[in-house]
C-alpha positions in Angstrom: 98.1 102.4 106.1 96.9 105.5 104.3 93.1 105.6 104.3 92.4 108.8 102.2 92.0 108.3 98.5 94.8 108.8 96.0 95.2 107.2 92.6 98.8 106.3 93.7 97.6 104.5 96.8 95.0 102.6 94.8 97.6 101.5 92.3 100.1 100.5 94.9 97.6 98.3 96.8 96.2 96.8 93.6 99.8 95.9 92.5 100.3 94.0 95.8 97.4 91.7 94.9 99.6 90.2 92.2 103.0 90.6 93.8 102.1 89.2 97.2 99.5 86.6 96.2 101.3 85.0 93.3 102.0 81.3 94.2 105.5 80.8 95.5 105.8 77.4 93.8 104.0 77.6 90.5 103.8 81.5 90.2 100.2 81.5 89.1 97.8 84.2 90.3 94.7 83.3 92.4 91.3 83.8 90.8 90.2 85.5 94.0 91.3 86.2 97.6 90.9 85.6 100.5 88.7 82.7 99.1 91.2 80.5 97.3 89.8 77.8 95.1 92.0 77.9 92.0 94.3 80.1 90.0 93.2 82.0 86.8 95.3 81.9 83.7 93.9 85.3 82.6 94.8 86.8 86.0 98.3 85.4 85.5 98.5 87.4 82.3 97.4 90.5 84.1 99.9 89.6 86.8 102.8 89.5 84.4 101.9 92.9 83.1 101.5 94.2 86.6 105.0 93.3 87.5 106.2 95.5 84.7 104.1 98.4 86.1 105.7 97.6 89.5 109.2 98.1 88.0 108.0 101.3 86.2 106.6 102.8 89.4 109.6 101.5 91.4 107.5 99.4 93.7 110.0 96.7 92.9 113.4 96.6 91.2 113.9 95.6 87.6 115.8 92.5 88.9 113.0 91.5 91.2 110.5 91.9 88.4 112.6 90.0 85.9 113.2 87.1 88.3 109.5 86.8 89.0 108.6 86.9 85.3 111.3 84.4 84.4 110.1 81.9 87.0 106.5 82.3 85.8 107.4 81.7 82.2 109.6 78.8 83.0 106.8 77.2 84.9 104.3 77.9 82.1 106.6 76.2 79.6 107.0 73.1 81.8 103.3 72.6 82.6 102.1 69.4 81.1 100.2 69.7 77.9 98.0 66.9 76.4 94.5 65.6 75.6 94.0 63.8 78.9 91.0 65.1 81.0 93.2 65.6 84.1 96.8 65.9 85.2 97.5 68.4 82.4 97.5 72.2 82.3 96.8 72.8 78.6 96.7 71.4 75.1 97.9 72.7 71.7 99.5 75.6 73.5 96.3 76.8 75.1 95.7 76.7 78.8 92.7 75.7 80.9 90.7 78.6 82.3 91.3 77.6 86.0 94.2 75.6 87.4 94.5 73.8 90.7 96.4 75.5 93.4 98.7 72.7 94.2 100.1 71.4 90.9 98.6 74.0 88.4 96.8 71.3 86.4 93.2 71.5 85.1 90.6 72.4 87.8 87.7 70.0 87.7 86.0 70.1 84.3 86.8 73.7 83.2 87.3 74.4 79.5 90.5 74.9 77.6 90.0 78.7 77.1 90.8 80.7 74.0 90.2 84.1 75.5 91.9 83.4 78.8 94.9 82.0 76.9 94.8 85.2 74.7 95.0 87.4 77.8 97.8 85.3 79.2 99.7 85.7 75.9 99.2 89.5 75.9 100.9 89.6 79.3 103.7 87.4 78.1 104.3 89.5 75.0 104.2 92.7 77.2 107.0 91.1 79.3 108.9 90.2 76.1 108.9 93.8 75.0 109.7 95.3 78.4 112.7 93.1 79.2 115.0 94.2 76.4 118.4 94.2 78.1 121.3 92.1 76.9 121.7 90.0 80.1 121.1 86.3 80.7 117.8 86.7 82.6 116.2 89.1 80.2 117.3 87.2 77.1 115.8 84.0 78.5 112.5 85.9 79.2 112.3 87.0 75.5 113.1 83.5 74.4 110.5 81.8 76.6 107.9 84.4 75.6 108.6 83.6 72.0 108.3 79.9 72.6 105.0 80.1 74.5 103.3 82.4 72.0 104.5 80.5 68.9 103.4 77.2 70.5 99.7 78.3 70.6 97.8 76.6 67.7 95.3 79.3 67.1 94.2 77.8 63.8 93.2 74.6 65.7 90.6 76.6 67.6 89.1 78.0 64.4 85.7 76.6 63.1 84.3 76.3 59.6 82.6 79.7 59.9 86.1 81.3 60.3 85.4 82.1 64.0 87.4 81.1 67.0 85.7 78.7 69.4 85.3 79.9 73.0 87.1 76.7 74.1 87.4 72.9 74.2 86.7 70.1 76.6 88.5 66.7 76.4 85.2 65.0 77.2 83.1 66.5 74.4 85.3 68.6 72.0 84.9 72.2 71.0 82.4 74.5 72.7 79.5 75.2 70.3 79.8 79.0 71.0 82.3 81.1 69.1 83.7 84.6 69.4 81.8 87.2 67.5 81.9 90.9 68.0 82.0 93.2 69.8 83.5 92.1 73.2 86.7 91.5 75.0 88.1 89.1 72.3 89.6 91.8 70.0 93.0 91.1 71.6 92.5 87.4 71.0 91.8 87.8 67.3 94.7 90.2 66.8 97.2 87.9 68.5 95.8 84.9 66.6 96.2 86.7 63.3 99.7 87.8 64.2 101.1 84.4 64.9 104.0 83.4 62.6 103.4 79.6 63.3 99.7 79.0 63.6 97.9 82.1 62.3 94.2 82.4 61.6 93.3 84.1 58.2 93.0 87.8 58.0 89.4 87.5 56.8 88.5 86.4 60.3 88.4 90.1 61.3 85.8 90.9 58.7 83.7 87.9 60.0 84.1 89.4 63.5 82.9 92.8 62.5 79.9 91.5 60.6 78.3 90.7 63.9 78.6 94.1 65.5 75.5 95.8 67.0 75.8 99.5 66.1 72.9 101.0 68.1 71.9 104.1 69.9 71.9 103.8 73.7 71.6 106.6 76.2 71.7 109.1 73.4 75.0 107.8 71.9 75.7 105.7 68.8 78.3 103.0 69.3 79.0 99.3 69.0 77.1 97.9 72.0 78.3 95.4 74.5 76.6 95.6 77.9 79.3 94.8 80.5 82.2 97.3 80.6 84.9 94.7 80.8 84.3 93.9 77.1 85.4 97.5 76.4 88.4 97.3 78.7 90.4 94.1 78.3 91.7 94.6 74.7 92.3 98.3 75.4 94.7 97.4 78.1 97.1 96.2 75.5 96.2 98.1 72.3 96.2 101.8 72.0 93.1 102.3 69.8 93.4 106.1 69.8 93.4 107.3 66.2 93.8 103.9 64.5 90.8 102.4 62.7 89.8 99.3 60.8 87.5 99.5 57.8 84.4 99.2 60.0 85.3 102.1 62.3 86.6 104.2 59.3 83.0 104.0 57.9 81.6 105.0 61.3 83.9 108.0 61.7 85.2 107.1 65.1 87.8 104.7 66.6 87.4 101.9 69.2 88.7 104.2 71.9 85.9 106.7 71.3 83.5 103.7 71.2 84.7 102.6 74.6 84.3 106.2 75.9 80.7 106.3 74.7 80.0 102.9 76.4 81.5 104.2 79.7 79.5 107.4 79.6 76.3 105.5 78.8 76.9 103.1 81.7 77.1 106.0 84.1 74.0 107.7 82.5 72.0 104.4 82.8 72.9 104.1 86.5 72.0 107.8 87.1 68.7 107.2 85.4 68.2 104.2 87.8 64.9 103.0 86.4 64.8 100.2 89.0 65.6 102.6 91.9 68.5 100.7 93.3 70.1 102.2 96.5 73.1 104.4 96.1 73.3 104.9 92.4 74.5 108.4 91.4 76.8 110.5 89.3 79.9 109.2 91.1 78.6 105.8 92.2 77.9 103.6 89.2 79.5 100.8 87.3 78.0 97.7 85.7 80.2 94.9 84.5 80.9 91.2 85.2 81.5 90.8 89.0 80.5 89.0 92.1 77.0 89.5 93.5 75.1 89.1 96.7 72.9 86.1 95.9 73.5 82.9 97.8 71.2 80.2 99.0 67.5 81.0 98.7 66.7 83.3 95.8 65.9 86.9 96.8 64.3 89.6 94.7 64.6 93.4 94.7 61.9 96.1 94.6 61.1 95.5 90.9 60.9 91.7 91.2 64.4 91.4 89.7 66.3 88.4 91.2 69.7 89.1 92.7 72.5 87.1 91.3 75.9 85.8 92.4 78.7 86.2 89.9 77.2 87.5 86.7 77.9 89.7 83.7 76.0 92.8 84.7 75.9 95.6 82.2 74.1 98.4 80.4 73.4 98.3 76.7 70.7 97.9 74.1 70.7 94.1 74.4 71.9 91.7 77.0 72.1 94.2 79.8 71.4 93.1 83.4 71.3 95.2 86.6 70.5 94.0 90.1 71.9 96.9 92.0 75.4 95.6 92.2 78.3 98.0 91.5 81.8 96.9 90.7 84.8 99.4 91.2 86.6 97.8 88.3 83.9 99.2 85.9 85.1 102.7 86.6 88.7 101.7 87.3 89.2 99.9 84.1 87.7 102.7 82.1 89.8 105.6 83.5 91.6 106.3 80.2 88.2 106.6 78.3 86.6 109.1 80.7 88.9 110.1 83.6 86.6 113.1 84.4 83.9 110.7 85.7 85.9 107.6 86.5 88.5 109.0 88.9 85.9 111.0 91.0 83.8 107.7 91.1 86.7 105.8 92.5 87.4 108.5 95.1 83.7 108.7 96.1 83.5 104.9 96.6 86.8 104.8 98.5 85.9 107.7 100.8 82.3 106.7 101.5 82.7 102.9 101.8 86.3 102.6 103.0 85.7 100.2 105.9 83.6 97.8 104.0 84.8 98.1 100.4 88.5 98.8 100.6 91.4 96.7 102.0 95.0 95.9 101.7 94.7 95.1 98.0 92.6 98.0 97.1 88.9 97.6 96.2 87.0 94.5 97.0 85.1 93.2 93.9 81.6 94.6 94.3 78.8 95.9 96.6 75.0 96.2 96.6 73.3 98.6 98.9 69.9 97.3 98.0 70.6 93.8 99.3 69.7 94.0 102.9 68.7 90.4 103.7 70.3 89.0 106.8 71.8 90.7 109.8 75.3 91.1 108.3 73.8 92.9 105.3 71.6 95.4 107.1 73.6 98.2 105.5 73.9 96.5 102.2 76.1 93.7 100.8 79.8 94.1 100.4 82.0 91.4 98.8 84.7 89.9 101.0 86.8 88.9 98.0 89.1 90.6 95.5 89.1 89.1 91.9 92.3 89.0 89.9 90.6 89.7 86.5 89.0 92.8 88.0 92.1 94.0 89.8 94.2 93.9 86.6 92.2 96.5 84.6 92.3 99.0 87.5 96.0 99.0 87.9 96.9 98.7 84.2 94.4 101.2 82.8 95.3 103.8 85.3 98.9 103.4 84.3 97.9 103.8 80.6 96.1 106.9 81.5 99.1 108.4 83.4 101.9 107.5 81.0 100.7 105.2 78.2 102.9 102.5 79.7 101.4 99.3 78.5 100.3 100.8 75.2 103.8 102.0 74.4 105.3 98.6 75.3 102.9 96.7 72.9 103.7 99.1 70.1 107.1 97.5 70.1 105.9 94.0 69.8 106.1 92.7 66.2 103.4 90.0 66.7 100.8 92.5 67.9 101.6 94.8 65.1 101.3 92.1 62.5 97.9 91.2 63.8 96.7 94.8 63.6 98.0 95.1 60.1 96.2 91.9 59.0 93.0 93.4 60.5 93.7 96.4 58.2 94.1 99.0 61.0 95.7 102.2 59.8 96.1 105.8 60.7 97.3 107.4 63.9 100.4 106.0 65.5 100.5 103.2 62.9 101.4 105.6 60.2 104.9 106.0 61.7 105.5 102.3 61.3 105.3 102.3 57.5 
């Protein structure tokens, strides 16, 4: 196995996470590996998109990719839907956040998730646009994708304030928290507005933008959201370069530039390293939602900051948290925004921590050089797991940076385009559509 860093090797290994670990019976993607507790519906969305990249890069044949996508969509269609608290996989076209490994029904008491369903549907629509040949398999893929997307009752998840709920529990109804900007849910709103069967009103985008926090952080003005994944997920599927809604038109930038500023400020914050965590530097940074070292008895770092387990780490004016834990997906998922700092960061972490941070599926999820509690952590804590929702952005965003692959696919999808038009995006590549 090649041990020296290359972007190609990183992509190849990251692709294998989805290709080799997808369940052979229900075709769902595990939330994490080697720990295997349940599958993740959002990771399955990234997996579907990853198969298309695999075909594009000739890791697999088009026939192999089509067969896997078809089997996945067939299973998603046939998963039981209903209001029962167990024994079902979804309700009103939405899916539960996590599903059991054996029969892909609801895992414990997790929520029916709006954002995770949105990311699944983004992957489904990417497959619909990619498999455009006039043969039986690819025609069925397009038909199933259409069915699954049209079945989602986005309007059912909408509350009286014209905002989408974060989810629903059969035991207690809708989650009291709703989606307001700015975060990873742009793709959710766009797909919900673009639905031909259960759309949410176009005015929902204005409600979303009303809650933005345009602030100055690390010397840059932009809409703040502390963890970098919030700047990455929607950008996997939507090419925001040059297109603007009314909010960004007034600010004089687009969402792509906004994400670039967030990425650069994340690096600058880590370089400033106010809490003096070990290892932070120009090419070793990256705060986002990820695993962490905390387990058992609470431990605190030099500044009295308590280490966490899985948590939404980040850098921003509000809601930022930093306990010394770095996640490779922070740089990997931001490659298109700032390749000049992201690619050298990936290379540096690969080369300097290969034995403890890199494995058969690319980067493990996270590491913390300041956490030295216990014999096995004397040189710092390194995660043993890969996480599906953190693997996806690495593979897919690098592909967008190299050849705009996912972006160009989604520009062909009428549902995504309809959602963008309802949100009143214009300019750039959208001009050629009119």
